[in-house]
N, C-alpha and C positions, 0 to 999 in steps of 0.2 A: 289812652284809648277813647274812642268816640261813641257816645251814646247814640240809640237809634233814633232820638228825636231830630237829629241834625241830618238825617237822610230820609225822613218821613215821607217825602213826596218824590225822592229821588233826585232833586236837583243838583245835589252835591256829589252824586255818583256817576263817575264817568263810565257809561255803558257803550261807548262809540266802538272801543277796542275790544273784539270778541276773542276769546282764548281758543287754542287749537283743539283742546279737549276739556270736558268738564267731567269728572268722575263723581258721581253721586251715590254716597254711601247711607244705607238704611239698616237699621237692626234695632232689636229690643234692648233694653238696659242690661248692661253686663254681658252684651253678645261679644264683645271683643273688638268692636269696630274702631275704637280709637286707637288701640293697639296696631291695628292693621294700617289704619291711615297714618299713624306717626311713622311706621316702618317704610311705608311708600314715599312719604315725604323725604325721609332720610336718604332713600336711594336715588330719588330724582332730583334732589338738591334744591336749594332756595333760590338758586339763580333762574330757574324757569317754573317752578311750581309753588303753590300756596295752599295752607289748609284753611278753609272757610268753614267756620263753626257758626250755624244759623242762630244757635243759642247765645252766641258770643255778645250780641248787643242787649239781650235780655238780662244777662248776668252783669254785664256792665252797668247797665241802667239800675238794676236792683241794688248792686252794691253802693252805687252813689246815694240813691234816695233812701235807703235803710241804713247806710253807713256800716256795711258789713264788709268781710275780708274777700276782695274780689278773687285773689289767688286760691282761696279754699272753694269758692264757688265754681271756678274753673277746674278745680282738682277732681279726684276720684273717690274722696272719702266721703264720711257721713254728714259733713257739715252742709253741703248742698242739698241733701235730702230733707234737711229741716225746712228748706224755703222753697222746694221744687213745686210743691202744688200751688203755692201762691204766685210763683213766676210762671206757671203754665196757665193759670187763669188769666193773668195780665196779658200774656202773650196772646191767648185765644182771642181776648179783647180788641187788641191791635190788629190781628189777623183779620177779624170779621170786618173790619174798616177797610182794610188794603192788605190783600193776601200776598202781595210782593213786599211788604213793609220791610220785613227781616232779611229777606234776600239782598235787597238793594244796601240795606245798612251793613250787612255783614261783608259784603263786597267792598264797601267803603273803610269799613272798620280795619280789614285786613290788608288793605292796599293791593287788592287782587288785580286790578285792571291793567298792569304792566307785566303779569306773568302768563305763560302760555298754556299751563295746565292747572286747573282749578280743582282741588279735592274738597269736595263738600262731604264733611264727615258726619252729619247728623240730620238728614232729611227725615221727617217725621210725617209728613202729611202729602195728600195727593196735590194740595195747592203748591207745594214746594216743587215737585216734579213738574208741575203745569208751568210754573213761572219760568224754571229754567229751560225748559223745552221750548216755550214762546221766545224767549230771549235768543236762544242759539241752538235749535233742534239737532242739527248735524253734529254738533260736538257733544252732545250728552251721550253718556253711557252710565247706566245704572247697576249697582253692585248691592245686593241684599246679604247681610250677615246674619247667621242664625246659630244656635246652639241649643241644647238642651235645657230645660228649667234645672235640672242637677247641676250642670257645669256653672249656668248663672248663679246659682245659690253658693257654690263653692267661691265665685268671685265676689260674693257679698250681697247678691241679689235679695231682697225681701219684698214680697208682694205688698204694694200699697194702694188701697182703695181710693179712687179718684185720680191716679196716675196709670197704673197698670191695666185698669179696664175702661180707660177713656181714650180719647181721640189722640192724645200725645203719643200713646204707644200702640194705639191699635189701628189707626186710619189706613195704614199700609198693608195690613194684614191680607186682604183679597187681592192685591195687585199679583198679577202672574207673569207680566212680560218683562222680568229683570234680564238685563244683558248678561249679567253673572249672578249665580247663587253661590255663596261660600258657606259651607258647613264648618264651623268653628269650634268644635268641641275639644279637638286635641291640638289645635294651633299649629299645624303644619305650615310654618310661615313661608318657607321656600316654595312649597306647592301653591299656596295662596299668591304669592307675588308673581309666579310664573303665569298663572291665570290673568292677573290683573294686566300684566305686560303684553299678553296676546291682545286684550282688548284695546290698549293703548296703541298697538300696531294697527 
């Protein structure tokens, strides 16, 4: 895996070939967006699609400099919650210098430039939407995944001060112009996939 520092200025990130479609997913912690994007990726196949995690370069860098278990940082368990606040603060510091920093680093990290459909699984800020729209506005479609706090709690969500009341979780709360809004309490995956297929067309 490639750390973000190697794509800091975007020199090594090939942005000359634009994808046919960029599906940008957003949602609160434990809303189920990873499950949905994983399922979508399985159906589309890795010959034409790729999942881009904007948090990927952050977690890879953090695992390297802190000597942490990268697999657990990328997992869905409690391990990454221990380091989430520190990682978020470092990420904010880097974005304040260059809001496209992690977008470019993630495209490079996941070798996305040769795929026709990009599935961005974890947009969290207006600057994320801004960068992808500036890069290829016509290809972008945005999907907001939401569910009740009760459902999130059943999936392991516990409110964390400094995370759940901060920009990393709240910056997109007032965005209203999503191409698709998915209510994900009951996880009717076939219905959700049909809606996403509609916007792929």
